[in-house]
FITORVEX-871437 format. One record per residue (C-alpha): residue number from 1; chain; x, y, z. Coordinates in nm, 4 decimals, always signed. Example, Ala and Ser with C-alpha at 12.3 -4.5 7.8 and 13.67 -1.06 7.14 Angstrom:
<atom 1,A,<+1.2300,-0.4500,+0.7800>> <atom 2,A,<+1.3670,-0.1060,+0.7140>> 
***
This chain:
<atom 1,A,<-0.0865,-1.9662,-2.2174>> <atom 2,A,<+0.2131,-2.0641,-2.0073>> <atom 3,A,<+0.1725,-1.7572,-1.7827>> <atom 4,A,<-0.2001,-1.8156,-1.7559>> <atom 5,A,<-0.1361,-2.1703,-1.6412>> <atom 6,A,<+0.1120,-2.0488,-1.3806>> <atom 7,A,<-0.1349,-1.8012,-1.2299>> <atom 8,A,<-0.4339,-2.0323,-1.2529>> <atom 9,A,<-0.2386,-2.3022,-1.0714>> <atom 10,A,<-0.1925,-2.1014,-0.7528>> <atom 11,A,<-0.3497,-2.2446,-0.4400>> <atom 12,A,<-0.2270,-2.0000,-0.1750>> <atom 13,A,<+0.0267,-1.7217,-0.1722>> <atom 14,A,<+0.2410,-1.6601,+0.1311>> <atom 15,A,<+0.5315,-1.5470,-0.0854>> <atom 16,A,<+0.5901,-1.3721,-0.4132>> <atom 17,A,<+0.4820,-1.5422,-0.7359>> <atom 18,A,<+0.5883,-1.5120,-1.0954>> <atom 19,A,<+0.2502,-1.3513,-1.1573>> <atom 20,A,<+0.3440,-1.0611,-0.9295>> <atom 21,A,<+0.6597,-0.9907,-1.1264>> <atom 22,A,<+0.4640,-1.0077,-1.4490>> <atom 23,A,<+0.1959,-0.7765,-1.3098>> <atom 24,A,<+0.4575,-0.5104,-1.2366>> <atom 25,A,<+0.6147,-0.5469,-1.5806>> <atom 26,A,<+0.2821,-0.5159,-1.7605>> <atom 27,A,<+0.1281,-0.2336,-1.5583>> <atom 28,A,<+0.4422,-0.0212,-1.5164>> <atom 29,A,<+0.5978,-0.0762,-1.8587>> <atom 30,A,<+0.6649,+0.2122,-2.0953>> <atom 31,A,<+0.3704,+0.1020,-2.3091>> <atom 32,A,<+0.1255,+0.2220,-2.0417>> <atom 33,A,<+0.2832,+0.5683,-2.0650>> <atom 34,A,<+0.2628,+0.6529,-1.6969>> <atom 35,A,<-0.1091,+0.5648,-1.6617>> <atom 36,A,<-0.2401,+0.9186,-1.6377>> <atom 37,A,<-0.6183,+0.9063,-1.6129>> <atom 38,A,<-0.8267,+0.9178,-1.9287>> <atom 39,A,<-0.5347,+0.8261,-2.1582>> <atom 40,A,<-0.4638,+0.5254,-2.3843>> <atom 41,A,<-0.1937,+0.4140,-2.1389>> <atom 42,A,<-0.4416,+0.4150,-1.8536>> <atom 43,A,<-0.6872,+0.2134,-2.0640>> <atom 44,A,<-0.4157,-0.0411,-2.1463>> <atom 45,A,<-0.3245,-0.0886,-1.7810>> <atom 46,A,<-0.6906,-0.1067,-1.6838>> <atom 47,A,<-0.7571,-0.3745,-1.9466>> <atom 48,A,<-0.4790,-0.5905,-1.8062>> <atom 49,A,<-0.5936,-0.5450,-1.4443>> <atom 50,A,<-0.9538,-0.6177,-1.5407>> <atom 51,A,<-0.8481,-0.9445,-1.7000>> <atom 52,A,<-0.6731,-1.0518,-1.3803>> <atom 53,A,<-0.9722,-0.9533,-1.1675>> <atom 54,A,<-1.2113,-1.1444,-1.3919>> <atom 55,A,<-0.9983,-1.4574,-1.3511>> <atom 56,A,<-1.0367,-1.4450,-0.9729>> <atom 57,A,<-1.3508,-1.2514,-0.8795>> <atom 58,A,<-1.6948,-1.1424,-0.9886>> <atom 59,A,<-1.8007,-0.7901,-1.0790>> <atom 60,A,<-1.9169,-0.6024,-0.7706>> <atom 61,A,<-2.2117,-0.4313,-0.9416>> <atom 62,A,<-2.4742,-0.7056,-0.9559>> <atom 63,A,<-2.7041,-0.4809,-1.1590>> <atom 64,A,<-2.4641,-0.5060,-1.4549>> <atom 65,A,<-2.3286,-0.7936,-1.6620>> <atom 66,A,<-1.9960,-0.8643,-1.8277>> <atom 67,A,<-1.7173,-0.6090,-1.7945>> <atom 68,A,<-1.9661,-0.3403,-1.6906>> <atom 69,A,<-2.0152,-0.5185,-1.3576>> <atom 70,A,<-1.6500,-0.4435,-1.2737>> <atom 71,A,<-1.6421,-0.0805,-1.3842>> <atom 72,A,<-1.7363,+0.2348,-1.1959>> <atom 73,A,<-1.6914,+0.5449,-1.4066>> <atom 74,A,<-1.6748,+0.8991,-1.2724>> <atom 75,A,<-1.5573,+1.2314,-1.4204>> <atom 76,A,<-1.2322,+1.1615,-1.6114>> <atom 77,A,<-1.1720,+0.8379,-1.4264>> <atom 78,A,<-1.2565,+0.4683,-1.3983>> <atom 79,A,<-1.2490,+0.2519,-1.0865>> <atom 80,A,<-1.2408,-0.1269,-1.1096>> <atom 81,A,<-1.4465,-0.3129,-0.8473>> <atom 82,A,<-1.4628,-0.6892,-0.8024>> <atom 83,A,<-1.5777,-0.9256,-0.5301>> <atom 84,A,<-1.4909,-1.2730,-0.4072>> <atom 85,A,<-1.8177,-1.3899,-0.2479>> <atom 86,A,<-1.8188,-1.5007,+0.1128>> <atom 87,A,<-2.0157,-1.7773,+0.2769>> <atom 88,A,<-2.2149,-1.7383,+0.5995>> <atom 89,A,<-2.1307,-1.3663,+0.6280>> <atom 90,A,<-2.1472,-1.2874,+0.2581>> <atom 91,A,<-2.3405,-0.9638,+0.3184>> <atom 92,A,<-2.0469,-0.8249,+0.5146>> <atom 93,A,<-1.7367,-0.7060,+0.3300>> <atom 94,A,<-1.3637,-0.6608,+0.3613>> <atom 95,A,<-1.2181,-0.4204,+0.1071>> <atom 96,A,<-0.8652,-0.4375,-0.0332>> <atom 97,A,<-0.7646,-0.1383,-0.2434>> <atom 98,A,<-0.4820,+0.0189,-0.4421>> <atom 99,A,<-0.4669,+0.2974,-0.6986>> <atom 100,A,<-0.3433,+0.2211,-1.0501>> <atom 101,A,<-0.3127,+0.5715,-1.1917>> <atom 102,A,<+0.0109,+0.7674,-1.2068>> <atom 103,A,<+0.1515,+1.0890,-1.3517>> <atom 104,A,<+0.1984,+1.0316,-1.7241>> <atom 105,A,<+0.5107,+1.2375,-1.7966>> <atom 106,A,<+0.4649,+1.4975,-1.5226>> <atom 107,A,<+0.7396,+1.3934,-1.2837>> <atom 108,A,<+1.1050,+1.4608,-1.2083>> <atom 109,A,<+1.3729,+1.2835,-1.4093>> <atom 110,A,<+1.7519,+1.2683,-1.4024>> <atom 111,A,<+1.7611,+1.1523,-1.7626>> <atom 112,A,<+1.6236,+1.3839,-2.0360>> <atom 113,A,<+1.5637,+1.0782,-2.2541>> <atom 114,A,<+1.3457,+0.9143,-1.9876>> <atom 115,A,<+1.0254,+1.1067,-1.9329>> <atom 116,A,<+0.7680,+0.8333,-1.8626>> <atom 117,A,<+0.6562,+0.8206,-1.4992>> <atom 118,A,<+0.6289,+0.4420,-1.4745>> <atom 119,A,<+0.5272,+0.4348,-1.1081>> <atom 120,A,<+0.6528,+0.0821,-1.0432>> <atom 121,A,<+0.6529,+0.1181,-0.6655>> <atom 122,A,<+0.3855,+0.3920,-0.6726>> <atom 123,A,<+0.1618,+0.2139,-0.7106>> <atom 124,A,<+0.2026,-0.0782,-0.9492>> <atom 125,A,<+0.3568,-0.2906,-0.6750>> <atom 126,A,<+0.0520,-0.2123,-0.4614>> <atom 127,A,<-0.1809,-0.3285,-0.7387>> <atom 128,A,<+0.0325,-0.6408,-0.7774>> <atom 129,A,<-0.0012,-0.7079,-0.4047>> <atom 130,A,<-0.3795,-0.6697,-0.4335>> <atom 131,A,<-0.3894,-0.9171,-0.7223>> <atom 132,A,<-0.1728,-1.1594,-0.5257>> <atom 133,A,<-0.4128,-1.1412,-0.2324>> <atom 134,A,<-0.7041,-1.2025,-0.4704>> <atom 135,A,<-0.5391,-1.5097,-0.6242>> <atom 136,A,<-0.4543,-1.6497,-0.2822>> <atom 137,A,<-0.8048,-1.6109,-0.1423>> <atom 138,A,<-0.9698,-1.7371,-0.4586>> <atom 139,A,<-0.7413,-2.0396,-0.4592>> <atom 140,A,<-0.7773,-2.1428,-0.0954>> <atom 141,A,<-0.9708,-2.4585,-0.0160>> <atom 142,A,<-1.2196,-2.2843,+0.2141>> <atom 143,A,<-1.3867,-1.9637,+0.0903>> <atom 144,A,<-1.3859,-1.6621,+0.3231>> <atom 145,A,<-1.6810,-1.6028,+0.5513>> <atom 146,A,<-1.7108,-1.2391,+0.4475>> <atom 147,A,<-1.7001,-1.1211,+0.0886>> <atom 148,A,<-1.3766,-0.9613,-0.0295>> <atom 149,A,<-1.4046,-0.6434,-0.2385>> <atom 150,A,<-1.1091,-0.5686,-0.4651>> <atom 151,A,<-1.1005,-0.1957,-0.5387>> <atom 152,A,<-0.8537,-0.0589,-0.7948>> <atom 153,A,<-0.8797,+0.3174,-0.7789>> <atom 154,A,<-0.8237,+0.5786,-1.0474>> <atom 155,A,<-0.7229,+0.9459,-0.9967>> <atom 156,A,<-0.5605,+0.8995,-0.6568>> <atom 157,A,<-0.2842,+1.1293,-0.7762>> <atom 158,A,<-0.5459,+1.4011,-0.8402>> <atom 159,A,<-0.6743,+1.4164,-0.4835>> <atom 160,A,<-0.8096,+1.0664,-0.4083>> <atom 161,A,<-1.0925,+1.1278,-0.6528>> <atom 162,A,<-1.1631,+0.7627,-0.7353>> <atom 163,A,<-1.1969,+0.6426,-0.3769>> <atom 164,A,<-1.3830,+0.9584,-0.2786>> <atom 165,A,<-1.6319,+0.8953,-0.5578>> <atom 166,A,<-1.6855,+0.5402,-0.4349>> <atom 167,A,<-1.7536,+0.6487,-0.0773>> <atom 168,A,<-2.0096,+0.8969,-0.2119>> <atom 169,A,<-2.1575,+0.6335,-0.4449>> <atom 170,A,<-2.0940,+0.2960,-0.2793>> <atom 171,A,<-2.1946,-0.0184,-0.4644>> <atom 172,A,<-2.2552,-0.2011,-0.1362>> <atom 173,A,<-2.3397,-0.0314,+0.1954>> <atom 174,A,<-2.0371,+0.1196,+0.3659>> <atom 175,A,<-2.1923,+0.0215,+0.6982>> <atom 176,A,<-2.1429,-0.3414,+0.5949>> <atom 177,A,<-1.7719,-0.2935,+0.5182>> <atom 178,A,<-1.5899,-0.4120,+0.8310>> <atom 179,A,<-1.2404,-0.3090,+0.7270>> <atom 180,A,<-1.0246,-0.1653,+0.4497>> <atom 181,A,<-0.6675,-0.2661,+0.3563>> <atom 182,A,<-0.4924,-0.0017,+0.1436>> <atom 183,A,<-0.1704,-0.0379,-0.0558>> <atom 184,A,<+0.0205,+0.2652,-0.1765>> <atom 185,A,<+0.3955,+0.2465,-0.2471>> <atom 186,A,<+0.5164,-0.1070,-0.1857>> <atom 187,A,<+0.8459,-0.2835,-0.2522>> <atom 188,A,<+1.0378,+0.0415,-0.1988>> <atom 189,A,<+1.3354,+0.1268,+0.0219>> <atom 190,A,<+1.3962,+0.4715,+0.1654>> <atom 191,A,<+1.7602,+0.4051,+0.2558>> <atom 192,A,<+1.9942,+0.1056,+0.2857>> <atom 193,A,<+1.9402,+0.1158,+0.6633>> <atom 194,A,<+1.5621,+0.0981,+0.6146>> <atom 195,A,<+1.5472,-0.2020,+0.3799>> <atom 196,A,<+1.3871,-0.4092,+0.6539>> <atom 197,A,<+1.1417,-0.1371,+0.7549>> <atom 198,A,<+0.7917,-0.0792,+0.6208>> <atom 199,A,<+0.4973,+0.1177,+0.7555>> <atom 200,A,<+0.1368,+0.0519,+0.8561>> <atom 201,A,<-0.0747,+0.3608,+0.9180>> <atom 202,A,<-0.4154,+0.4127,+1.0807>> <atom 203,A,<-0.4965,+0.0743,+1.2388>> <atom 204,A,<-0.6185,+0.2646,+1.5451>> <atom 205,A,<-0.9265,+0.3566,+1.3392>> <atom 206,A,<-1.0438,+0.0043,+1.4148>> <atom 207,A,<-0.9490,+0.0242,+1.7814>> <atom 208,A,<-0.7398,-0.2238,+1.9741>> <atom 209,A,<-0.8852,-0.5150,+1.7762>> <atom 210,A,<-0.7636,-0.3871,+1.4394>> <atom 211,A,<-0.4241,-0.2982,+1.5861>> <atom 212,A,<-0.4006,-0.6527,+1.7184>> <atom 213,A,<-0.4848,-0.7997,+1.3763>> <atom 214,A,<-0.2233,-0.5890,+1.1983>> <atom 215,A,<+0.0425,-0.6455,+1.4638>> <atom 216,A,<-0.0086,-1.0232,+1.4671>> <atom 217,A,<+0.0125,-1.0402,+1.0872>> <atom 218,A,<+0.3259,-0.8254,+1.0796>> <atom 219,A,<+0.4929,-1.0387,+1.3456>> <atom 220,A,<+0.4661,-1.3412,+1.1172>> <atom 221,A,<+0.7268,-1.1844,+0.8852>> <atom 222,A,<+1.0906,-1.0844,+0.9430>> <atom 223,A,<+1.0105,-0.7416,+0.7977>> <atom 224,A,<+0.9721,-0.4749,+1.0675>> <atom 225,A,<+0.6357,-0.3051,+1.0249>> <atom 226,A,<+0.6358,+0.0343,+1.1968>> <atom 227,A,<+0.2794,+0.1122,+1.3066>> <atom 228,A,<+0.1772,+0.4784,+1.3139>> <atom 229,A,<-0.1442,+0.6697,+1.3774>> <atom 230,A,<-0.3503,+0.7834,+1.0809>> <atom 231,A,<-0.2177,+1.1413,+1.0644>> <atom 232,A,<+0.1328,+1.0141,+0.9812>> <atom 233,A,<-0.0014,+0.9162,+0.6374>> <atom 234,A,<-0.0847,+1.2856,+0.5900>> <atom 235,A,<-0.4218,+1.1785,+0.4399>> <atom 236,A,<-0.2362,+1.1402,+0.1096>> <atom 237,A,<-0.3726,+0.8029,+0.0050>> <atom 238,A,<-0.7102,+0.6377,-0.0438>> <atom 239,A,<-0.7301,+0.5143,+0.3152>> <atom 240,A,<-0.8337,+0.8703,+0.4046>> <atom 241,A,<-1.1494,+0.8404,+0.1945>> <atom 242,A,<-1.2602,+0.5214,+0.3695>> <atom 243,A,<-1.1810,+0.6609,+0.7138>> <atom 244,A,<-1.3921,+0.9660,+0.6320>> <atom 245,A,<-1.6743,+0.7235,+0.5533>> <atom 246,A,<-1.6376,+0.5496,+0.8903>> <atom 247,A,<-1.4608,+0.2325,+0.7726>> <atom 248,A,<-1.1735,+0.0975,+0.9884>> <atom 249,A,<-0.8674,+0.1186,+0.7653>> <atom 250,A,<-0.4999,+0.0301,+0.7533>> <atom 251,A,<-0.2606,+0.1841,+0.5020>> <atom 252,A,<+0.0446,-0.0243,+0.4090>> <atom 253,A,<+0.3201,+0.1918,+0.2608>> <atom 254,A,<+0.6933,+0.2412,+0.2229>> <atom 255,A,<+0.6467,+0.6200,+0.2215>> <atom 256,A,<+0.8313,+0.8584,-0.0071>> <atom 257,A,<+1.1907,+0.7803,-0.1013>> <atom 258,A,<+1.4269,+0.9187,-0.3656>> <atom 259,A,<+1.2376,+0.7410,-0.6469>> <atom 260,A,<+0.9062,+0.9026,-0.5470>> <atom 261,A,<+0.7399,+1.0704,-0.8451>> <atom 262,A,<+1.0429,+1.0297,-1.0699>> <atom 263,A,<+1.0713,+0.8728,-1.4139>> <atom 264,A,<+1.3229,+0.6287,-1.2671>> <atom 265,A,<+1.0598,+0.4522,-1.0523>> <atom 266,A,<+1.0727,+0.1450,-1.2765>> <atom 267,A,<+1.0653,-0.2329,-1.2448>> <atom 268,A,<+1.4372,-0.2496,-1.1647>> <atom 269,A,<+1.3987,-0.0585,-0.8348>> <atom 270,A,<+1.1184,-0.2758,-0.6952>> <atom 271,A,<+1.2393,-0.4767,-0.3960>> <atom 272,A,<+1.0619,-0.8054,-0.4632>> <atom 273,A,<+1.2125,-0.9620,-0.1506>> <atom 274,A,<+1.0372,-0.6953,+0.0533>> <atom 275,A,<+0.7206,-0.7106,-0.1550>> <atom 276,A,<+0.6721,-1.0807,-0.0880>> <atom 277,A,<+0.6762,-1.0149,+0.2876>> <atom 278,A,<+0.4389,-0.7211,+0.2528>> <atom 279,A,<+0.2029,-0.9357,+0.0474>> <atom 280,A,<+0.2101,-1.2080,+0.3113>> <atom 281,A,<+0.1344,-0.9589,+0.5901>> <atom 282,A,<-0.1582,-0.8021,+0.4069>> <atom 283,A,<-0.2954,-1.1419,+0.3086>> <atom 284,A,<-0.2946,-1.2464,+0.6741>> <atom 285,A,<-0.4770,-0.9251,+0.7735>> <atom 286,A,<-0.7344,-0.9735,+0.4986>> <atom 287,A,<-0.8010,-1.3351,+0.5933>> <atom 288,A,<-0.8452,-1.2483,+0.9597>> <atom 289,A,<-1.0845,-0.9643,+0.8796>> <atom 290,A,<-1.2789,-1.1950,+0.6500>> <atom 291,A,<-1.3147,-1.4793,+0.8974>> <atom 292,A,<-1.3060,-1.3407,+1.2505>> <atom 293,A,<-1.6110,-1.3481,+1.4752>> <atom 294,A,<-1.4865,-1.0268,+1.6402>> <atom 295,A,<-1.4249,-0.7717,+1.3636>> <atom 296,A,<-1.2992,-0.4224,+1.4456>> <atom 297,A,<-1.5372,-0.1350,+1.5005>> <atom 298,A,<-1.4673,+0.2174,+1.3828>> <atom 299,A,<-1.3013,+0.4595,+1.6245>> <atom 300,A,<-1.3209,+0.8160,+1.5046>> <atom 301,A,<-1.1970,+1.0113,+1.8047>> <atom 302,A,<-0.8474,+0.8783,+1.8691>> <atom 303,A,<-0.5769,+1.1373,+1.9499>> <atom 304,A,<-0.3774,+1.2608,+1.6489>> <atom 305,A,<-0.0623,+1.1047,+1.7908>> <atom 306,A,<+0.0533,+0.9339,+2.1072>> <atom 307,A,<+0.3644,+0.8142,+2.2850>> <atom 308,A,<+0.3672,+0.4878,+2.0901>> <atom 309,A,<+0.4059,+0.6951,+1.7732>> <atom 310,A,<+0.6995,+0.8723,+1.9353>> <atom 311,A,<+0.8608,+0.5381,+2.0211>> <atom 312,A,<+0.8212,+0.4003,+1.6695>> <atom 313,A,<+0.9368,+0.7259,+1.5094>> <atom 314,A,<+1.2517,+0.7278,+1.7237>> <atom 315,A,<+1.3242,+0.3686,+1.6201>> <atom 316,A,<+1.2974,+0.4512,+1.2505>> <atom 317,A,<+1.4958,+0.7751,+1.2755>> <atom 318,A,<+1.7752,+0.6022,+1.4662>> <atom 319,A,<+1.8033,+0.3500,+1.1838>> <atom 320,A,<+1.8066,+0.6212,+0.9182>> <atom 321,A,<+2.0739,+0.8109,+1.1116>> <atom 322,A,<+2.3286,+0.5486,+1.0059>> <atom 323,A,<+2.2972,+0.6738,+0.6470>> <atom 324,A,<+2.3141,+1.0466,+0.7211>> <atom 325,A,<+2.6370,+1.0820,+0.5191>> <atom 326,A,<+2.4337,+1.0236,+0.2025>> <atom 327,A,<+2.2749,+1.3659,+0.2440>> <atom 328,A,<+2.3833,+1.7262,+0.2067>> <atom 329,A,<+2.5211,+1.9188,+0.5040>> <atom 330,A,<+2.1876,+2.0971,+0.5408>> <atom 331,A,<+1.9941,+1.7697,+0.5402>> <atom 332,A,<+2.2386,+1.6145,+0.7843>> <atom 333,A,<+2.1684,+1.9015,+1.0231>> <atom 334,A,<+1.7952,+1.8292,+0.9919>> <atom 335,A,<+1.8505,+1.4600,+1.0631>> <atom 336,A,<+2.0631,+1.5472,+1.3681>> <atom 337,A,<+1.7955,+1.7815,+1.5006>> <atom 338,A,<+1.5104,+1.5389,+1.4419>> <atom 339,A,<+1.7005,+1.2463,+1.5935>> <atom 340,A,<+1.7996,+1.4445,+1.9039>> <atom 341,A,<+1.4391,+1.5545,+1.9546>> <atom 342,A,<+1.3117,+1.1981,+1.9059>> <atom 343,A,<+1.5605,+1.0563,+2.1574>> <atom 344,A,<+1.4757,+1.3278,+2.4105>> <atom 345,A,<+1.1021,+1.2748,+2.3667>> <atom 346,A,<+1.1352,+0.9024,+2.4366>> <atom 347,A,<+1.3738,+0.9546,+2.7289>> <atom 348,A,<+1.1207,+1.1826,+2.8993>> <atom 349,A,<+0.8816,+0.8873,+2.9082>> <atom 350,A,<+0.5179,+0.8072,+2.8474>> <atom 351,A,<+0.3907,+1.0011,+3.1481>> <atom 352,A,<+0.5479,+1.3232,+3.0222>> <atom 353,A,<+0.4004,+1.2990,+2.6706>> <atom 354,A,<+0.1062,+1.5374,+2.6239>> <atom 355,A,<-0.0741,+1.7463,+2.3670>> <atom 356,A,<+0.2130,+1.9923,+2.3455>> <atom 357,A,<+0.4348,+1.7167,+2.2057>> <atom 358,A,<+0.2064,+1.6240,+1.9165>> <atom 359,A,<+0.2789,+1.9238,+1.6945>> <atom 360,A,<+0.6583,+1.8961,+1.7178>> <atom 361,A,<+0.6422,+1.5193,+1.6610>> <atom 362,A,<+0.4292,+1.5597,+1.3487>> <atom 363,A,<+0.6528,+1.8411,+1.2259>> <atom 364,A,<+0.9618,+1.6242,+1.2652>> <atom 365,A,<+0.7917,+1.3383,+1.0847>> <atom 366,A,<+0.6962,+1.5669,+0.7954>> <atom 367,A,<+1.0537,+1.6950,+0.7781>> <atom 368,A,<+1.1867,+1.3404,+0.7496>> <atom 369,A,<+0.9322,+1.2451,+0.4830>> <atom 370,A,<+1.0433,+1.5423,+0.2755>> <atom 371,A,<+1.4136,+1.4831,+0.3333>> <atom 372,A,<+1.4030,+1.1172,+0.2334>> <atom 373,A,<+1.2980,+1.2101,-0.1211>> <atom 374,A,<+1.6286,+1.3892,-0.1768>> <atom 375,A,<+1.8966,+1.2370,-0.3986>> <atom 376,A,<+1.8890,+1.0241,-0.7119>> <atom 377,A,<+1.6470,+0.7343,-0.7442>> <atom 378,A,<+1.7954,+0.4187,-0.5954>> <atom 379,A,<+1.6182,+0.0982,-0.4972>> <atom 380,A,<+1.8911,+0.0193,-0.2415>> <atom 381,A,<+1.8476,-0.3465,-0.3332>> <atom 382,A,<+2.0453,-0.6410,-0.1958>> <atom 383,A,<+2.1215,-0.8547,-0.5040>> <atom 384,A,<+2.1271,-1.1841,-0.3142>> <atom 385,A,<+1.7840,-1.1167,-0.1587>> <atom 386,A,<+1.6411,-1.0081,-0.4919>> <atom 387,A,<+1.7772,-1.3208,-0.6620>> <atom 388,A,<+1.6301,-1.5419,-0.3881>> <atom 389,A,<+1.2894,-1.3781,-0.4348>> <atom 390,A,<+1.3106,-1.4380,-0.8077>> <atom 391,A,<+1.3962,-1.8062,-0.7550>> <atom 392,A,<+1.1014,-1.8490,-0.5195>> <atom 393,A,<+0.8781,-1.6810,-0.7747>> <atom 394,A,<+0.9824,-1.9415,-1.0286>> <atom 395,A,<+0.9381,-2.2279,-0.7811>> <atom 396,A,<+1.3076,-2.3068,-0.7724>> 
***
């Protein structure tokens, strides 16, 4: 009852709460057994998430009652769908989504005794961020103008099957969904030099207006949000399903680090200091999408990549270069090559960037994504920042 009182007492979240920590513990604990779809562990996690959704939102499927209104079943999977009703624009929707499934015991491990793929950053922290956004919006004094859909996807790890099923069988018209905010891998650090770096992918799908919304929200936080075009997410998360359905989408992620798809991706590697800033950014984006009189419109013909991507990529690679000694000689050579190419590309200037540069840029980005998964799982946490986040979560 004490935890229920804590969560029910929230008015607005602009920082981490004790509920977020508890969400991660409950959803990513060993008892959920890695949350592989159609397993008892998945059902246990789903039951917990459903309870939190019911406390803050209604079931999206108005044709059903009780728990059934929140549940969308599909072959070997179960999505959870809830809605916080809007006011004067209630028939328009903003969707916030995150997948809750993970890999069971089918992941790498550096400890033979530890075989459960807990998926704390991938993607329990994303689900926790979604729940934090839900509590904040439900608790604010003025309801949103547009309705907020909370979508918790299953079977993302199997090819985005849950979100793909929804776009093929939407509960409300996709044409009335003005924007989608996707979480996948949050509260994670790729390297010590990248602790203050996170990523937002695909805002260009909503044109300059959506880019403005995301950029303004990110600028409210000290965390540096590197904005990339959609292709840099490699279509490997649920944002790709909504983009394919013509919904402007942004994908918030920390990409793939050394804990990615390992059994060591547990509660202790979640950077809660970072997660509170990510939650605040996404909450600001969601509120603006819900209330603005000038929502984004879908742009489906943007170039795969542009010079702004090259600028942001060079910034991130230059930061990562500081930690090159952490890698093997072969990986260090890759980092050197990629950094030199990134610096040269930027030095040549915007006017020189053309279609011939896109392939090499994307290839270098893919090489870095792969390289950053090398090494043992490490959260690269700063103890003082983590302790401060914990104190804020407890209201101290």
